[in-house]
C-alpha positions as CSV (number, residue, x, y, z in Angstrom):
1,M,0.0,0.0,0.0
2,S,1.4,3.4,-1.0
3,K,2.1,5.9,1.7
4,L,-0.6,8.2,0.6
5,A,-3.1,5.3,0.5
6,L,-2.0,4.4,4.0
7,L,-2.4,8.0,5.1
8,A,-5.9,8.0,3.8
9,K,-6.8,4.8,5.4
10,D,-5.4,5.7,8.9
11,T,-7.0,9.2,8.6
12,A,-10.3,7.6,8.0
13,I,-10.0,5.4,11.1
14,Y,-8.7,8.2,13.3
15,G,-11.4,10.4,11.9
16,L,-13.9,8.0,13.4
17,S,-12.7,9.0,16.8
18,S,-11.9,12.6,16.0
19,I,-14.4,13.9,13.5
20,V,-17.3,11.5,14.0
21,G,-16.6,11.4,17.8
22,R,-16.4,15.1,18.2
23,F,-19.6,15.5,16.1
24,L,-21.4,13.2,18.6
25,N,-19.8,15.3,21.3
26,Y,-21.3,18.3,19.7
27,M,-24.6,17.1,21.0
28,L,-23.4,18.4,24.3
29,V,-23.3,21.9,22.9
30,P,-27.0,22.2,22.4
31,L,-27.5,20.4,25.7
32,Y,-25.5,22.9,27.6
33,T,-26.6,26.0,25.6
34,Y,-30.3,25.1,25.8
35,C,-30.1,24.1,29.5
36,M,-27.7,26.7,30.9
37,P,-29.1,30.2,30.6
38,K,-26.6,32.6,29.0
39,D,-26.9,35.1,31.8
40,S,-25.9,32.5,34.5
41,G,-22.5,32.5,33.0
42,D,-22.1,28.7,33.7
43,Y,-21.3,27.8,30.1
44,G,-18.7,30.6,30.1
45,I,-17.2,29.1,33.2
46,S,-16.8,25.8,31.5
47,V,-15.1,27.5,28.5
48,N,-12.7,29.3,30.8
49,M,-11.8,26.2,32.9
50,Y,-11.2,24.0,29.9
51,A,-8.9,26.6,28.5
52,Y,-6.8,26.4,31.7
53,T,-6.8,22.6,31.7
54,A,-5.7,22.4,28.1
55,L,-2.7,24.6,28.9
56,A,-1.9,22.5,32.0
57,L,-2.1,19.3,29.9
58,V,0.5,20.5,27.4
59,I,2.9,21.4,30.2
60,L,2.5,18.0,31.9
61,T,3.0,16.0,28.8
62,F,6.2,18.0,28.2
63,G,6.3,17.4,24.4
64,M,6.8,13.6,25.0
65,E,4.2,12.6,22.4
66,T,6.3,13.7,19.4
67,T,9.5,12.8,21.3
68,L,8.2,9.2,21.6
69,F,7.7,8.9,17.8
70,R,11.2,10.4,17.1
71,F,13.1,8.1,19.5
72,A,11.0,5.0,19.0
73,N,11.9,5.2,15.3
74,K,15.6,5.7,15.8
75,E,18.0,2.9,15.2
76,G,19.3,1.3,18.4
77,E,16.5,2.6,20.6
78,K,14.0,0.2,22.2
79,P,10.5,1.5,21.8
80,D,9.3,0.1,25.2
81,T,12.2,1.8,27.0
82,V,11.4,5.0,25.2
83,F,7.8,4.7,26.3
84,S,8.8,3.9,29.9
85,T,11.2,6.8,30.2
86,G,8.7,9.2,28.7
87,I,5.8,8.2,30.9
88,G,8.1,8.4,33.9
89,V,8.6,12.1,33.1
90,V,4.9,12.7,32.7
91,A,4.0,10.9,35.9
92,A,6.5,12.9,37.9
93,L,5.3,16.2,36.6
94,S,1.7,15.2,37.2
95,A,2.3,14.3,40.8
96,V,4.0,17.6,41.5
97,F,1.1,19.5,39.8
98,L,-1.6,17.7,41.7
99,L,0.1,18.2,45.0
100,A,0.5,21.9,44.3
101,V,-3.1,22.3,43.3
102,C,-4.3,20.5,46.4
103,C,-2.2,22.6,48.7
104,L,-3.0,26.0,47.1
105,S,-6.5,25.3,45.9
106,G,-8.0,28.3,47.7
107,T,-5.4,30.8,46.5
108,I,-5.6,29.6,42.9
109,S,-9.4,29.6,42.9
110,D,-9.5,33.1,44.2
111,A,-7.0,34.2,41.4
112,L,-9.2,32.6,38.8
113,G,-12.3,34.2,40.1
114,Y,-13.9,31.0,41.5
115,G,-13.1,31.5,45.1
116,Q,-16.5,30.3,46.2
117,H,-16.1,27.1,44.2
118,P,-12.6,25.6,44.8
119,E,-14.2,22.2,43.8
120,Y,-14.1,23.3,40.2
121,L,-10.3,23.5,40.3
122,L,-9.8,20.3,42.3
123,I,-12.0,18.2,40.0
124,M,-10.4,19.6,36.8
125,A,-6.9,19.1,38.2
126,V,-7.5,15.4,38.7
127,V,-9.0,15.2,35.1
128,T,-5.9,16.9,33.7
129,V,-3.6,14.5,35.5
130,L,-5.5,11.5,34.2
131,D,-5.5,12.9,30.7
132,S,-1.7,13.5,30.9
133,L,-1.1,9.9,32.0
134,Q,-3.3,8.6,29.1
135,A,-1.5,10.8,26.5
136,L,1.6,8.5,26.0
137,P,-0.4,5.2,26.0
138,F,-2.6,6.7,23.3
139,C,0.5,7.9,21.5
140,Y,2.0,4.4,21.7
141,L,-1.1,2.9,20.1
142,R,-0.5,5.2,17.2
143,Y,3.1,4.1,17.0
144,Q,2.0,0.5,16.9
145,K,-0.5,1.3,14.1
146,R,-3.3,0.2,16.4
147,A,-5.8,2.7,15.0
148,V,-8.9,0.6,15.7
149,R,-7.9,0.2,19.4
150,F,-7.2,4.0,19.6
151,A,-10.5,4.9,18.0
152,S,-12.5,2.5,20.2
153,L,-11.2,4.0,23.4
154,K,-11.8,7.5,22.2
155,L,-15.4,6.7,21.2
156,L,-16.0,4.9,24.4
157,F,-15.2,8.0,26.3
158,I,-17.4,10.1,24.1
159,A,-20.4,7.7,24.4
160,L,-20.1,7.5,28.1
161,N,-19.8,11.2,28.4
162,I,-22.8,11.9,26.3
163,L,-24.9,9.3,28.1
164,L,-24.2,10.7,31.5
165,N,-24.7,14.3,30.4
166,V,-28.1,13.4,28.9
167,V,-29.1,11.7,32.2
168,F,-28.1,14.7,34.4
169,F,-29.1,17.6,32.1
170,V,-32.2,16.2,30.4
171,F,-33.7,13.6,32.8
172,L,-32.6,15.1,36.1
173,R,-32.9,18.7,34.8
174,R,-29.6,19.9,36.3
175,T,-28.1,23.2,35.0
176,E,-25.0,23.7,37.2
177,V,-21.6,23.5,35.6
178,I,-20.2,21.4,38.4
179,F,-21.9,18.4,36.8
180,V,-20.0,19.0,33.5
181,F,-16.7,18.7,35.4
182,A,-17.8,15.7,37.6
183,I,-19.0,13.7,34.6
184,N,-15.7,14.4,32.8
185,L,-13.8,13.1,35.8
186,L,-15.8,9.9,35.9
187,C,-15.4,9.2,32.1
188,T,-11.7,9.9,32.1
189,A,-11.1,7.6,35.1
190,A,-13.0,4.8,33.3
191,I,-10.8,5.1,30.2
192,T,-7.7,5.0,32.3
193,F,-8.8,1.6,33.6
194,F,-9.0,0.2,30.1
195,F,-5.3,0.9,29.5
196,I,-4.2,-1.5,32.2
197,P,-3.9,-4.6,29.9
198,D,-1.8,-2.5,27.4
199,L,0.5,-1.3,30.2
200,M,1.0,-4.8,31.5
201,K,2.5,-5.9,28.2
202,I,5.2,-3.2,28.3
203,K,8.8,-4.2,29.2
204,W,9.4,-1.4,31.7
205,N,12.9,0.1,31.8
206,F,13.9,3.6,32.7
207,D,17.1,4.8,31.0
208,C,18.8,7.9,32.4
209,G,21.0,8.4,29.4
210,L,18.0,8.2,27.1
211,L,16.1,10.6,29.4
212,R,18.7,13.3,28.9
213,R,18.5,12.9,25.1
214,M,14.7,12.9,25.2
215,L,14.6,16.0,27.4
216,G,17.0,17.8,25.1
217,Y,14.6,17.1,22.2
218,S,11.4,17.7,24.0
219,W,11.9,20.9,25.9
220,P,11.7,23.1,22.7
221,L,8.6,21.1,21.9
222,L,7.2,22.1,25.3
223,V,7.8,25.7,24.5
224,L,6.2,25.2,21.1
225,G,3.3,23.3,22.7
226,V,2.7,26.0,25.3
227,A,2.8,28.7,22.7
228,G,0.6,26.6,20.4
229,I,-2.1,25.9,23.0
230,L,-2.1,29.5,24.1
231,N,-2.9,30.3,20.4
232,Q,-6.0,28.2,21.0
233,T,-6.9,29.1,24.5
234,A,-5.3,32.4,25.4
235,D,-8.4,34.3,24.2
236,K,-10.6,32.3,26.6
237,I,-8.2,32.9,29.5
238,I,-7.6,36.6,28.8
239,F,-11.2,37.5,28.0
240,P,-12.7,37.6,31.6
241,L,-9.5,39.3,32.8
242,V,-9.7,42.3,30.4
243,Y,-13.3,42.5,29.5
244,D,-14.3,44.7,32.4
245,K,-18.1,44.2,32.3
246,S,-20.5,42.4,34.5
247,D,-21.5,40.0,31.7
248,A,-18.0,38.8,30.9
249,Q,-18.7,35.1,31.6
250,A,-22.0,35.3,29.6
251,Q,-20.2,36.9,26.6
252,L,-17.4,34.3,26.9
253,G,-20.1,31.6,26.8
254,V,-21.5,33.1,23.6
255,Y,-18.1,33.0,22.0
256,G,-17.2,29.6,23.3
257,A,-20.5,28.1,22.0
258,C,-20.1,29.6,18.5
259,V,-16.5,28.5,18.2
260,K,-17.7,24.9,18.6
261,I,-19.2,25.2,15.1
262,A,-15.9,26.3,13.7
263,M,-14.1,23.4,15.3
264,I,-14.7,21.1,12.3
265,M,-11.3,22.4,11.2
266,A,-9.7,21.3,14.4
267,M,-11.2,17.8,14.0
268,I,-9.9,17.4,10.5
269,T,-6.5,18.7,11.5
270,Q,-6.3,16.3,14.5
271,A,-7.4,13.3,12.5
272,F,-4.8,14.1,9.8
273,R,-2.1,14.6,12.4
274,F,-2.8,11.3,14.2
275,A,-2.3,9.5,10.9
276,Y,0.4,11.7,9.3
277,E,2.8,12.1,12.2
278,P,3.8,8.4,12.6
279,I,4.2,7.9,8.8
280,V,6.3,11.0,8.4
281,F,8.8,10.0,11.0
282,A,8.9,6.4,9.8
283,S,9.5,7.4,6.1
284,S,11.9,10.3,6.8
285,K,14.8,8.5,5.1
286,D,12.9,7.7,1.9
287,K,14.1,9.4,-1.3
288,D,10.7,10.6,-2.2
289,S,9.8,11.9,1.3
290,K,9.7,15.6,0.2
291,E,7.3,14.9,-2.6
292,Y,5.1,13.1,-0.2
293,Y,5.1,16.0,2.2
294,A,4.2,18.4,-0.6
295,A,1.3,16.2,-1.7
296,G,0.1,15.8,1.9
297,M,0.1,19.6,2.3
298,K,-1.9,20.1,-0.9
299,Y,-4.6,17.5,0.0
300,F,-4.9,18.8,3.6
301,I,-5.6,22.3,2.2
302,I,-8.0,21.1,-0.4
303,F,-10.2,19.2,2.1
304,T,-10.1,21.8,4.8
305,L,-11.2,24.4,2.3
306,L,-14.0,22.0,1.3
307,A,-15.0,21.8,4.9
308,F,-15.0,25.6,5.2
309,V,-17.3,26.0,2.2
310,C,-19.6,23.3,3.5
311,V,-19.9,24.9,7.0
312,M,-20.6,28.3,5.4
313,A,-23.2,26.8,3.0
314,Y,-25.2,25.1,5.7
315,M,-24.8,27.7,8.5
316,N,-28.5,28.3,8.7
317,I,-28.9,24.6,9.7
318,L,-25.8,24.3,11.9
319,Q,-26.7,27.4,13.9
320,H,-29.4,25.2,15.7
321,V,-26.5,23.3,17.3
322,I,-26.4,26.1,19.9
323,G,-29.2,27.7,21.9
324,P,-30.9,30.9,20.5
325,E,-29.4,33.1,23.3
326,Y,-25.9,32.2,22.1
327,R,-26.3,32.7,18.3
328,E,-25.4,36.4,18.3
329,G,-21.7,35.3,18.0
330,L,-22.1,33.3,14.8
331,R,-20.2,36.0,12.8
332,T,-17.0,34.7,14.5
333,V,-17.3,31.3,12.8
334,P,-15.7,32.0,9.4
335,I,-12.9,33.9,11.1
336,V,-12.1,31.1,13.5
337,M,-12.3,28.5,10.8
338,A,-9.7,30.5,8.7
339,A,-7.5,30.6,11.8
340,E,-7.8,26.8,12.2
341,I,-6.8,26.2,8.6
342,M,-3.7,28.3,9.2
343,M,-2.9,26.3,12.2
344,G,-3.2,23.0,10.2
345,I,-0.9,24.4,7.6
346,Y,1.6,25.4,10.3
347,F,1.5,21.9,11.6
348,N,2.3,20.5,8.2
349,L,5.1,22.9,7.8
350,S,6.6,21.9,11.2
351,F,8.2,18.7,10.0
352,W,11.2,20.3,8.5
353,Y,12.6,21.2,11.9
354,K,11.3,18.1,13.7
355,L,13.1,15.8,11.2
356,I,16.4,17.6,11.6
357,D,16.1,17.7,15.4
358,K,15.9,21.6,15.4
359,T,12.7,21.8,17.3
360,I,13.9,25.1,18.8
361,W,12.7,26.8,15.6
362,G,9.1,25.6,16.3
363,A,9.4,27.2,19.7
364,W,10.4,30.6,18.2
365,F,7.6,30.5,15.6
366,S,5.0,29.6,18.1
367,L,6.1,32.2,20.6
368,A,5.9,34.8,17.8
369,G,2.4,33.7,16.9
370,C,1.4,33.7,20.6
371,A,2.7,37.2,21.1
372,A,0.7,38.4,18.1
373,L,-2.5,36.7,19.4
374,V,-2.0,38.0,23.0
375,A,-1.4,41.5,21.8
376,V,-4.5,41.6,19.6
377,N,-6.6,40.2,22.5
378,V,-5.3,42.5,25.2
379,I,-5.5,45.6,23.0
380,F,-8.9,45.0,21.3
381,I,-11.0,42.9,23.7
382,P,-12.0,45.8,25.9
383,E,-13.5,47.6,22.9
384,Y,-14.6,44.9,20.5
385,G,-15.3,42.0,22.8
386,Y,-15.1,38.4,21.5
387,M,-14.6,39.6,17.9
388,A,-11.1,40.5,18.9
389,C,-10.7,36.9,20.1
390,A,-11.6,35.6,16.7
391,W,-9.2,37.9,14.8
392,G,-6.5,37.2,17.4
393,G,-6.4,33.6,16.2
394,V,-5.8,34.7,12.6
395,A,-3.0,37.0,13.7
396,G,-1.4,34.3,15.8
397,Y,-1.6,31.3,13.5
398,G,-0.9,33.5,10.4
399,T,2.3,34.8,12.0
400,A,3.6,31.3,12.9
401,M,2.6,29.9,9.5
402,V,4.4,32.6,7.5
403,L,7.6,32.4,9.6
404,S,7.7,28.6,9.4
405,Y,7.3,28.6,5.6
406,I,9.9,31.3,5.0
407,M,12.6,29.7,7.2
408,G,11.7,26.2,6.1
409,Q,12.3,27.0,2.5
410,K,15.8,28.2,3.5
411,K,16.8,25.4,5.8
412,N,15.0,22.3,4.3
413,P,13.2,23.4,1.1
414,I,10.1,21.5,-0.1
415,N,8.6,22.2,-3.5
416,Y,5.0,22.8,-2.5
417,P,2.5,23.1,-5.4
418,M,1.8,26.8,-4.6
419,M,0.0,27.6,-7.8
420,S,-2.4,24.8,-7.4
421,I,-3.0,25.7,-3.7
422,A,-3.6,29.3,-4.7
423,V,-6.2,28.3,-7.2
424,Y,-8.1,26.4,-4.6
425,V,-7.9,29.3,-2.1
426,A,-9.3,31.7,-4.8
427,I,-12.1,29.3,-5.7
428,A,-13.0,28.8,-2.0
429,A,-13.0,32.6,-1.5
430,L,-15.3,33.1,-4.5
431,F,-17.7,30.4,-3.5
432,T,-17.8,31.7,0.1
433,A,-18.7,35.2,-1.2
434,V,-21.6,33.6,-3.3
435,I,-22.8,31.7,-0.2
436,M,-22.7,34.8,2.0
437,W,-24.7,36.7,-0.6
438,S,-27.3,34.0,-1.0
439,N,-27.7,33.7,2.8
440,S,-28.4,37.5,3.1
441,H,-30.4,38.1,0.0
442,L,-32.4,35.0,-0.8
443,P,-35.2,33.1,1.1
444,A,-34.0,30.2,3.2
445,L,-34.9,27.4,0.9
446,A,-33.5,29.2,-2.2
447,A,-30.3,30.0,-0.4
448,L,-30.0,26.4,0.6
449,A,-30.4,25.3,-3.0
450,V,-27.8,27.8,-4.3
451,N,-25.4,26.9,-1.6
452,T,-25.7,23.1,-2.3
453,V,-25.0,23.8,-6.0
454,V,-21.8,25.7,-4.9
455,V,-20.7,22.8,-2.7
456,V,-21.3,20.3,-5.6
457,M,-19.3,22.5,-7.9
458,F,-16.4,22.6,-5.5
459,V,-16.5,18.8,-5.0
460,G,-16.6,18.4,-8.8
461,H,-13.5,20.5,-9.2
462,I,-11.6,18.4,-6.7
463,V,-12.7,15.1,-8.2
464,Y,-11.9,16.2,-11.8
465,H,-8.5,17.8,-11.1
466,D,-7.0,16.1,-8.1
467,L,-8.5,12.6,-7.5
468,P,-7.3,9.7,-9.6
469,W,-10.8,8.9,-10.9
470,R,-9.6,8.0,-14.4
471,S,-7.3,5.3,-13.1
472,L,-10.0,4.0,-10.7
473,L,-12.4,3.7,-13.7
474,A,-9.8,1.9,-15.7
475,R,-9.3,-0.6,-12.9
476,L,-13.0,-1.2,-12.6
477,K,-13.3,-1.8,-16.3
478,G,-10.4,-4.1,-16.2
479,R,-12.1,-6.3,-13.6
480,R,-15.1,-6.8,-15.8
């Protein structure tokens, strides 16, 4: 099986847990936004808390996911020893983190604005620790090409999470955010239990010399990861700190709910990454590797642009995912989706420095992007509210993307098909303009019809120009 075919197959399997799974998880968005009144601010609290936990998770995993792939594929290294050493680092950091949170829970809760509810912090601290301890086992499943096992555990978490949320918020009619956190804790603990058989098969061995080499590789990835996650979460952390109005949590809830619609891009990027990363490191010595990276970039951009056009085309339907009180923020969706596409491109560009063990470059690029994002948020949120959050993402990801491309072409040039990519970007922009016009000037059903034609035209262009449909037809005829 060719590498591109293998990439497509694994992306489809990982997509089951990422794209389909997150789509099922979207059912929680209407659940929360219809059950939690906007003015209560409870949904905004969940958005804020999950931003902090995402940041903490990146710190606790310490870049060990990518480090595991790099060292497990090196000649002379034993994958089980690499895994054992990496998870030892994560476990030590997690223990220190949990102890610090337990000892300082009151002080930290006051600083975050939740002084009356320190239980929020304690519950989510335990969730974060369990997630960090699961990160490398999930990563090892990817290394072992056990995509089905990976997807099964991810979907089990989602199914259990949805079930418990429906029970509490629909049947028991609860509306408090504490139940969101408690259910997350229960589901995360359950998945940890299912990793026990996998962990018992590992030949555990901690290597101090390997640890030093892994830490030397991973610490720039930690900086890169922190800057990267801040590009995703800094707006949700900064917003209640600088938006000096009484409805800050309510407004954050509006933004957080509408961003969920835009997260289709994050789903596609994550599914692509789960499949792409192991293959890239495994094939880094192949003569045609650069051609493969260029093709991977092109197809990533093609299908994320298709997703962008589809979301815009059916926005009048997708808006019902969130409660009516929260829909005032829908104008942020195309902006956030554009930022997510830039983030995905930046991820694809990142392999040039990962494969030559110069991860420090990624740290600098991500820090520059993070600085741009934070500056936009701090300066413009007080006046423009959550719209500044949306544009801050474009500034952050755009900065990192451009810097990585420019330096990558100097240090490890790859001949990306820029003309073909530019044509797709122009077509997507034109079709999006048509869709926005139809949504604002035509009746709902007429707009839906026009938008569907636009989507079909885009799909037709992709199939005709960039899918091997002629060779597939020839093969089918040859079998007759």
